[in-house]
Structures are given as structure tokens and as C-alpha cells.
C-alpha positions in Angstrom: -24.2 -28.5 -26.8 -21.2 -30.7 -27.8 -18.0 -28.8 -27.4 -15.6 -27.3 -30.0 -13.0 -29.3 -31.3 -9.2 -28.1 -30.6 -7.7 -25.7 -32.9 -4.0 -27.3 -34.2 -2.0 -24.7 -35.1 -1.4 -24.5 -38.8 1.9 -25.2 -40.9 2.8 -21.5 -40.6 2.2 -21.0 -36.8 5.4 -19.2 -36.4 5.9 -17.1 -39.3 2.4 -15.8 -38.6 4.2 -14.5 -35.6 6.5 -13.5 -36.5 5.6 -10.5 -38.0 6.9 -7.4 -36.6 4.9 -4.9 -35.3 3.8 -1.8 -36.6 3.1 1.4 -34.3 -0.7 2.5 -34.3 -0.1 5.7 -33.9 3.1 7.6 -34.6 3.5 10.6 -33.2 6.8 12.7 -35.2 4.1 14.2 -37.3 2.7 16.0 -33.0 4.6 18.8 -31.9 6.5 18.0 -28.8 6.0 19.5 -25.9 8.3 23.2 -25.2 9.0 21.4 -21.5 12.6 23.9 -21.4 9.1 26.7 -21.5 7.8 25.0 -19.2 10.4 24.9 -16.7 11.4 28.5 -17.3 7.8 29.6 -16.0 8.2 27.1 -13.5 11.1 28.1 -12.1 10.6 30.7 -9.1 5.8 30.3 -9.3 4.4 30.7 -6.4 1.9 28.6 -5.0 -1.8 30.1 -4.6 -3.6 26.4 -4.0 -3.6 23.1 -2.6 -5.9 20.6 -1.6 -5.5 17.5 0.8 -7.3 14.6 -0.5 -7.8 12.0 2.5 -7.4 8.5 2.6 -10.7 7.1 0.8 -12.2 9.8 -0.3 -11.5 11.7 -3.4 -11.4 15.8 -3.2 -12.1 18.5 -6.3 -9.0 21.3 -7.8 -9.0 23.9 -10.2 -6.4 25.4 -12.3 -6.2 27.8 -15.0 -5.0 27.2 -18.2 -1.1 28.2 -17.9 -0.5 26.8 -14.4 1.0 23.7 -12.5 -0.2 21.8 -10.3 1.8 18.9 -8.4 0.4 15.5 -6.9 2.5 14.7 -3.8 2.5 11.2 -1.4 1.9 13.2 1.6 2.6 11.1 3.5 3.8 7.4 2.5 3.1 4.9 -0.6 -0.4 6.0 -1.9 -1.8 5.1 -5.3 -4.6 8.4 -6.7 -7.0 8.1 -9.8 -7.6 11.5 -11.9 -9.9 12.4 -13.5 -9.7 16.0 -15.7 -12.4 18.0 -17.1 -12.7 21.5 -19.1 -13.7 23.3 -16.1 -16.1 25.9 -18.1 -17.6 22.4 -20.1 -17.7 19.6 -18.6 -18.1 17.4 -21.6 -14.6 17.6 -22.7 -13.3 15.2 -20.3 -9.6 12.9 -20.3 -9.6 10.2 -22.7 -7.6 7.8 -21.0 -7.7 4.9 -24.2 -6.1 8.0 -27.1 -3.8 9.0 -24.2 -2.8 5.2 -24.5 -2.7 5.1 -28.1 -0.7 7.6 -28.2 2.2 7.8 -25.5 1.6 4.0 -24.3 0.3 2.4 -21.6 2.4 4.5 -18.7 3.0 8.0 -18.6 6.5 9.9 -17.5 8.1 13.6 -18.4 6.8 14.8 -21.7 3.6 12.4 -22.3 0.3 14.5 -22.3 -3.4 13.7 -21.6 -5.9 14.2 -24.0 -9.2 15.3 -24.1 -12.1 12.8 -25.8 -13.7 13.8 -29.4 -14.3 16.3 -31.0 -11.7 17.8 -29.3 -8.7 16.0 -28.7 -6.4 18.0 -27.5 -3.8 18.2 -25.4 -5.7 18.9 -21.6 -2.5 18.5 -19.7 1.4 17.7 -19.9 3.4 15.9 -17.2 6.6 18.2 -17.0 8.3 16.0 -13.9 8.1 12.6 -12.4 10.4 11.4 -9.5 9.6 8.0 -10.8 10.5 8.3 -13.2 13.5 6.3 -13.0 11.7 3.1 -12.4 11.2 2.3 -15.9 10.3 -1.1 -16.5 10.6 -3.9 -13.6 11.4 -7.7 -14.2 7.2 -8.4 -14.1 6.8 -5.9 -16.8 5.4 -3.3 -14.0 5.7 0.0 -15.0 4.1 3.0 -12.8 1.1 6.1 -13.6 -1.0 4.1 -15.7 -3.5 4.7 -18.4 -4.6 0.9 -18.9 -6.4 0.7 -15.6 -10.6 1.6 -15.0 -10.2 2.6 -11.4 -11.6 0.4 -8.5 -15.5 0.7 -8.7 -18.3 -1.0 -6.4 -20.1 -3.1 -9.5 -17.3 -4.6 -10.4 -17.0 -5.5 -6.5 -20.0 -6.7 -5.8 -19.4 -8.8 -9.1 -16.3 -10.5 -7.8 -18.3 -10.6 -4.1 -21.4 -9.8 -3.9 -20.5 -7.1 -1.2 -20.7 -3.0 -1.8 -18.6 -1.1 -0.4 -19.0 2.6 -1.0 -15.3 3.9 -0.8 -13.8 2.8 -4.4 -12.0 5.3 -6.2 -15.5 5.2 -8.9 -17.8 6.0 -5.9 -15.1 8.9 -4.3 -14.9 10.4 -7.7 -18.4 10.4 -7.8 -19.3 12.0 -4.5 -16.0 15.3 -5.0 -17.8 15.8 -8.6 -21.5 16.0 -6.7 -20.2 18.2 -3.9 -18.1 20.4 -6.5 -20.7 20.9 -9.3 -23.9 20.7 -7.4 -24.8 18.1 -10.2 -27.2 15.2 -9.2 -25.6 12.3 -8.1 -27.0 10.0 -11.2 -25.9 12.6 -13.5 -21.8 13.5 -11.9 -21.7 9.2 -12.3 -22.2 9.2 -16.0 -19.4 11.8 -15.9 -16.8 9.7 -14.1 -14.1 8.8 -16.3 -11.1 6.3 -17.1 -8.6 7.1 -15.2 -4.4 8.2 -15.2 -3.7 5.9 -11.4 -1.2 8.1 -10.3 1.3 6.5 -8.6 0.2 3.2 -9.3 2.5 0.2 -10.8 1.0 -2.0 -13.0 0.9 -4.6 -16.0 0.2 -7.5 -17.8 1.2 -10.6 -17.0 3.1 -12.8 -19.5 1.5 -16.2 -19.5 -2.3 -15.1 -19.0 -2.3 -11.7 -20.2 -4.0 -10.5 -17.7 -4.1 -6.9 -16.1 -1.9 -6.7 -12.4 -0.8 -4.5 -9.8 2.4 -4.2 -7.2 3.0 -2.2 -4.7 3.9 1.4 -6.0 7.6 2.3 -5.1 6.4 5.5 -4.7 7.5 7.2 -1.1 6.7 10.3 0.9 7.9 13.4 -0.8 7.6 11.4 -4.7 5.3 13.8 -7.1 4.0 14.1 -10.4 3.6 17.3 -11.7 1.6 18.6 -14.8 1.1 22.2 -17.0 -2.5 22.7 -17.6 -2.5 23.3 -21.1 -6.9 24.2 -20.8 -8.7 25.2 -17.9 -9.0 22.2 -16.0 -11.6 21.3 -13.0 -9.2 17.8 -11.7 -10.7 15.1 -8.8 -8.3 12.9 -7.2 -9.5 10.1 -4.8 -6.8 8.6 -2.8 -7.6 4.5 -3.6 -8.3 2.6 -0.7 -6.3 0.3 -2.1 -3.0 2.5 -0.6 0.1 1.4 -2.5 -2.0 -1.3 -4.3 0.0 -4.2 -3.3 -2.3 -6.3 -2.2 -5.9 -5.0 -2.9 -7.7 -2.1 -4.2 -10.8 -2.2 -2.3 -10.4 -2.5 1.2 -11.0 -1.1 4.4 -8.1 -2.3 6.1 -5.1 -1.3 3.6 -2.7 1.3 5.1 -3.5 4.6 3.0 -2.4 7.8 3.9 -3.4 11.2 1.9 -2.6 12.6 -1.0 -1.6 16.8 -1.5 -1.8 18.4 -4.7 -0.3 21.9 -4.8 -1.3 24.5 -7.8 1.7 26.5 -9.0 1.1 30.1 -11.1 3.9 31.4 -13.0 5.0 34.9 -13.2 2.9 36.9 -15.6 5.1 37.5 -18.2 6.7 34.1 -18.3 4.2 32.2 -20.8 4.4 35.0 -23.3 4.6 32.2 -26.6 2.7 30.2 -25.2 -1.9 29.6 -26.2 -3.7 26.9 -25.0 -4.4 24.4 -27.5 -6.9 24.9 -30.4 -10.0 21.4 -29.6 -9.4 20.0 -33.3 -9.3 21.0 -36.2 -11.6 17.8 -38.0 -14.7 19.0 -39.7 -17.4 17.1 -38.1 -18.9 15.8 -41.1 -17.9 12.4 -41.2 -18.7 11.9 -45.0 -22.3 12.4 -44.4 
């Protein structure tokens, strides 16, 4: 097969590159989260549950609608991979792609985690982030990404030829099996693209490749959410630890993650109600 000839840039190449971008999904028409209401409800809320996620493993936890959950680096820098499900109906789960399209590649306070079609509604709202200060570094890195998928044994095998059973995909699968009793093959198909909690990532300027670097999180840093609907969460403590070198590793220094659930006073959210499923009629023009 003859190689394709090189393509020369057209005379108007610079003019084409200079076309201004347009935001695909302007969100000004969306009702913003009432962070003041959430803050008032959070003030004085009582801790009702906690779960420790061991290094290189995952654990499930449940959060009723109207409660809060916090993910904390309990002992040191550690990345976590988070899946969310609507607890009564596991077919409704976190949609990282649409969340990314609405809020950007990395999330922080005031951003929401959206569920997939046909519901497309907020599942959780970020209400506090101790890494808000980080912003964008000189490499284009930011924290809490919705661009990476999750480390998985299939890609690991593809690139190394080795089987590794503690990638986040496998960790999430095992935890979902333990929590729900689903057969492993069925549970695996329900594991989905994640919010990479505390992970610092971006794209290289020259090749556009996805990169990671050591998280800026330290012991005590946390990301906190308000549960908009009844949630089943599954969180993996990534085998890459702070993800400063590799993310499928038995040698990286790893730490546990702590998940705490807080319940506000019963009268703290009288003006709030869970979001309803998306209003599209689902006729699809048929």
C-alpha cells in the first residue's frame, strides 16, 4: 500500500485557525444550585455513617437524598475513582461525558454530577472543595477530572501483556458485586466512567495526550457533595496512589480514603425537593 502524500496547508490556514470557539452547551438557562441553602443545611448536620476505602480496593456506600457525603484523603495523597448510581434503579448512573460537556473537564464547588439518558438530572452537587485554590497549573493540569475513564485491566493487558486485578475498574466491580449480589459479569457492565477525585490531569499541548501528575491533595483534603437523589456510591482507592508515576501498580505508595455521610436537621431543607427526570417526551420523532 502506497503511503498517502503529505498534505500542504491551504493559503487561508491561519484564517481557519483563527475562527473563534463557541461554547457547545451554555448553561445560563439552568437553575443554579442554591449553595447558601446547602451551606445552612450542612451547618450542624450530624454524621450518620462512614466507610473506609482500603488502598487498591473499593467500597460501596449509600446516601439518601438530602444528605451530604464527604470524600477525604485520610492519611496522605490518594486519588479516588467514583461511580454513582440511583440507589433504587441502578440503570440510572453517573454520566461523565455530559457532565464534562456542561461543566468542563474538571469539577469543583457548584458543579453537578449528572445522570445519563433518559433521566439526565443532577445526582449530586459539589458543595465544598479544599483544592479550589489549585486552578490551572503551568502544564494545563487541574484536579477532579471527568476526562479519564478509570484504570482498567484490559488496557493494562493491551499495553503490558500482564493481568492486574486491582485496577479501579476491577475494584469497582468487586465492590458492586459485594453490595448488590449481582453476578460479576453483570456488575462489570454497570461500572462506568468516573469522577477522578483528587486526580490532577490535563492534555499535553504538543500531542494532545491525556496526562496525570501527582495530586496536590494532602491528608485532610476533601471533596464534599449534596445528594440530590438517593445514591449508591462506589469508590476505589486507585492503585496508583497519588498518580505521580503510574496508575496500575503494586509499588506506588497508597493511602485509604474516608467517606462520611452527614444528615441535616429534618427542617433544614423544607424549600428543597429532589430533581425530577428530564422532561423530554422520548418520542424521538417517531
